[in-house]
N, C-alpha and C positions, 0 to 999 in steps of 0.2 A: 243675296241675301238668306239664308239659310233656315230663319221661321223657327227657332229652335223652342221649344215648350219652358220655359224656363221656371214657371212654376212647379210644374216634373221634375224637374233637375235638380231646382232646391228638395222637393219630395223624397229626392231620391238620396240628397246627401245625407239630410237628415235619418232616415230609417235606417243609414249604412252609419253616421258617426254614433246613433241612439244604440245599434247592435253592438258597435264596438267597444260604447262607455260599462252597459250590459256585462259584457265577456269579461273587459277589464274588471268591473265593482265583482262580479266571481271569482275570478281570481284572487283580488284582492282579502275577500273574506273567508275565502282558501289556508292564502297566507297568513291570515293574521290567527284564525283558528289555531294554525301550527305552532305558531310563535307563545301564545299563551301555555306556560306549562305548568300542570298541576303543582301548587307548590305546598302542598298537604303532604306529596310523599319524596324521599332523598331522590334527584336530578343525577342523573347520570353527566358526563361529562359530552358523550356525543351527541344525547339531547338537547344541552345548552345550548354546545353549537350550532346543531338544527335549527334549537331555537332565535339564533343570533342570526344566522344567515334569511331564515323567513320572515324575522323582522326586518330587517334590510329589504327584502324586495315587496314586504308590502310599504314600508315608506318611499322605495322608488314607485310601486305601483297609485299611493295615494297621489304623488304630483302628475302623475299619468290619468286617474281618474279626476284628477281637476281640469289637464288640458281637453280632453273630452267634452267634461261639462261647459268648460272658456267657449269650445267650437259650435258647440251646439248653441250656444246666445246666440256666436257672433251669426251664423247661419239665418237663426232665426229673426233680426233685426237688420242684416244689409238691404237694401234695396236691390232687386232685381227688376228694375223699370229697365226702358228701352235704354242703350245706352249708342254713342256716336261715337266714341273712344275710348279706348280699353282702360277699366276703371274698374272699383270695387264691385260687384255683382254683374261684372256684363259675363260673357260668354263668347267666346273667341276659339278662332281656328288660326291656328300659328305654323306654318310649314306643314299645311296635311294632319297636325294635331289638333285636337278639340280642347280647349282649357276652360273651367270655371273660375273667374277670382271671387275668392272668397276666403274658403281656407284651404291650408294643405292635404289632401287625400291621396287613397293610391287609387290606382287605377279601376273604374266603374262605369259598367254598364249604364245605356238608358233611354230608352226608343233605337235601339239598334246601333248605337254609337259611341264609340268608346271615349271617357273623361277621364281628365285630371285635374284635381282642384289645386291652384294656387294661391296662397296665403298673401299677401300685400307688403309679406314680410322677406318673402324672397327673393334672393339675389335677381332673378330672370324678371322681375316686377316694376325693378327700376330703369328696364333696358325698354318694356315693353311700353309701359306706362305713356296713356295718352297719346300715343300710335293709332290712327284711322283706318278703316278697310283699303287696302291699295301701298302701305305702306313699307321700306323695309327698315327692319333694326336688325341693330346689329350685338350679338350676345358670344361671349367666351370666343370670339375670334369670328364667327359666324354671321352670315347674314339670315335673317327671320324675316317670311314674307306674313304681313298681316293679311290673311284673303279673307274675314271676316267678320266683322264686331257688331253684338247684340244688345 
């Protein structure tokens, strides 16, 4: 048993996802302001084209904002209590790497260890779901050892 501080891991994930949301929101607002042309003046063709591109980017970023908001809500509501098998809210060590079964994230460091968040929608989750400490699972033709589940 690794005895991870799961509440600290959750807080780290929330902090990182909140920062990503704020960054995406800033980018969104920047693009929206570029996309709004002054209709009181004649519009050049290249200005129109730039505004259309900026508008498309703003729309794509809007989806990103919703994705981050959904991730934050999920992180707040997941039960991170003790787990004996791989399920949502578990922190696991899988073939030498540490994962949090919650939402997908980039690699992050917490308490001196590198983690990565895995969504329950990720293909690997299907392979590891329900596995217990010491079990071997197969994913993409490779054997993976579940070294710890908490």
